[in-house]
N, C-alpha and C positions, 0 to 999 in steps of 0.2 A: 703539755703534761704538768701536773701540779706537784708531783713528788719527785724524789730523786734518791740516790744512794744514802744520803744523810737520813732519810726517813725509813730506810729499810729496817725491818724488824718491828715496825709499827704497822698498824692496820692500813691497808691500801685498798682503794675502791676497786670493785670488780672491773669497772670501765677502764680504769687506768692500767690494770694488769693486762687486759685484752689489748689495749692500744699499744702498750710497750712491747708485748709479744709480737703483735702484727708488724710493728715497725722494725723490730730486731730481726725478724725472719726476712723481711723484704731487703733490709740493709745488708743482710748476709748473702743475698743473691737469689732468693726464691721469687717466684711470681706472686702477684697480689692474691691470686686465688689460693695457692698453696699456703700463703701466710695467713689468710683469713681462717682457713680450716684448722691450721695448726694452732692459731691463737684461741679458737674456740675450745680445742682440746686442752690447752694450757689452763684456761679458766676452769674447765670441767675437772681437771686433775687437781687443781688447787682447792676447789670446793669439796671434792670427794675425799681426797687423801692428804691435802696440804703439801703436795710435791710437784704440782704442775710447773711452777717456775723453775724448780731445780731440774726437772726433766728437760726443759728447753735450754737452760744454761749448759747442760751436758751435751746437747745436740747441736748447738749453734755452729760449731766448727765442722759439722758434717753437711751443712746446707750447701748445695752445689751452686757455683757461680755460673750464671748463664743457663742455657737450655740443655739439659741432659735427660733425654726421654727414657722412660722405663720400658723394657721389653718383656714379653711373656713367651714361655714355651711350655709344651706339654699338651696332652689331649684329655686324659681323665683327671690330671692334676696340673693346675696352672702354677708354674714357678716364675716368680718375678725376678728379673735381672736388672739391677740398678748400678751401672758403672760409677755413679756419683756417690754411692754409699749413703743415701739418705737414712735418717733414723726413723723410728716408728711414728713420731709426730707428723712427719711429712709423707712417709710411704704407707703408713697404716690405713688412713682413710681411703686411699686409692684401692688397696687390697680388699678392704671390707666392702666397698661399693661394688667391686668386681665380683666378689663372692656372693653378695646379695642379689646381683643381677643375673648370675649365671647358674648353670647346673653343676659346675665342678668346683671343688675346693681350691683355694688359693694359698700358696705357701708364702708367708711373709718372712724373709730371712732375718736371722738374728735371735738373740736370747729372749726369753719371756721376761718382760718387765712390767711395772705398774701401768704404763700407757696401754697395754693390751686391753684391759678392762674398760678404760676410757673410750678406746676405739669402738668396742662392742656397744657400749651404752649409747654413744653418739650415732653410730651407724644404724642401730636398731630403731632409735627414735626417728631418724631421718628417713629410713626406707620402709619402716613398719614391717621389717622382716626379721624373724628370729635367727640369731647367728650363734654358731658354736666356734670357740677358739680352743685348739688343742696344742699343747706343747709337743714338738717333735724333737727328740734327742738326736745327737750327731749320728747314732747308729740306725736311725730311722724308726725307732720305737716311740709310741705315743706316751705321753705323761699326763700331768694334770691338765684340767680343762676348765673353761668357764662358758656358761650359756647365758645369753641375753635374749629374753623373749621380746615380743613386739612392743610391749609397754616399757621396755628397758629394765625389767626386773632381772637381776643377775644371780645365777646359781653357780656354785663351784663344786668340783668333785676331783677326786684323785685320779680318775680315769674316765674317758668318755663313755664307757659302758654303763655308767650310772644314768645316762640319758638315752642311749640307743644301743642296747646290748648286741654285741656280735656283728656289727655292720661295718667295721673299719676296713677301708680299702675297696669296698664294693661299689657297684653302680647305683648311686643314690644322690640325693640332694645335699647330704651332709655326712661327714666322716664320723665314725664311732669306733670304739675298741672294747674288747672284752677284758676281763681282769688279767688275762695272761699277757696282754700287751703285744699283739702281733706287730712285726716290723714292716715298713714300707718296702716294696720290692727293690727300689733303687734309692738308697738313703740320700736325700738331697742336702744333708747338712742340718745343723741346728736351726730351728725356725718355729713359727707359729702357723698352724693350719687353720684358716678361716673358711667357714662354709655355712650355707643355709642349713637350718636345722629341720629335719624331716619328721619330727615328732610333734609338731604344733597341734595337730588334730587330737593328739592324745595327751595334751599338756597336764590335765588334772591327774591322770594315772601315772605318768612317768615322773612327775615332780612331787607326787604325794609324799609327805613326810620329810621333804627337804626344806630346810629353813633358808630363805633367800639371803644371800650375802649383801645385796643392795636392793632396795625397793624404791619405786617412783616416789612414794610419799616422803621417804626419808631424803631423797635427792631434792625434792621440791622444798622441803623444810630447810635444808642446808643452803640452797640458793636464796631463799627468802631472807635468811639470816645474813648471808654474805652481802646481798644487795642493800640491806639496811645498815649493817655495821662494818662492811668491808672485810678484808681477809688479812690475817697476820702472816706475812711472808718471811721466809728465812733470809737473813741479811746478805750472805755472800752470793747466792744465785740471783737474788733480786738486783744486786749491784751489777752483776754481769749482764743480765738482760737489759736493765735500764741503760747501761753504758752503750750497749750495742744498738739500742733503739735511738740513741742520740745521733747515730750516723745516717739515719733515714733522710734521704734526699739531700744529703750534704755532699757537695762536689769534692772530689779528691784534689789535693794540692800536690802538684808535681814540682 
């Protein structure tokens, strides 16, 4: 690495951010595969919102030491159970890939945070599958949502009915809700429901008049600028991530 905490607050190369994130996650106890995916999300979050490094700094103490498999339950709704308590940077990509590959929505436990949209953008680009994320409140009622189409364009709405009126909880490829906000039969606790979006064939009609919150062109522009000029990272979270990365492959002293 070329930089360190003394350089935090100044521009840092995209490559260095990704490398520091990867090493920090591995050093914290995750597998190299999990770390690589999480590092990509950190870079994406830093490019899009300037908060990817902060999200990782907040999540590092939730990285499980050793192998702690995630289990699933449910038939029409897949609920993830993670005894290790992974955060969205580690657990989110798994949930999104499962949702993209299957016919049933997947519940990612935890509050709605900025990484939700990064997960959507990344998964939609990787799988070429339109994905819908819906906030599920503790009482089982749906809230705000975000939709990423196959080209990673992101739309936001106050309720999923903006994209698929009246279909929440039914047998379909993706969940939706009408404006009255029907509740899930068995409230699973606060989480984010990820699912395939079943309105792709009617995209022009369903999304007409909605201004995208994120567009591929704007994302590409941000990445091009970041690759040329680097990214200005917040000092404290960068210092945390960088310090954690220094423990990569360093043997413990007993």
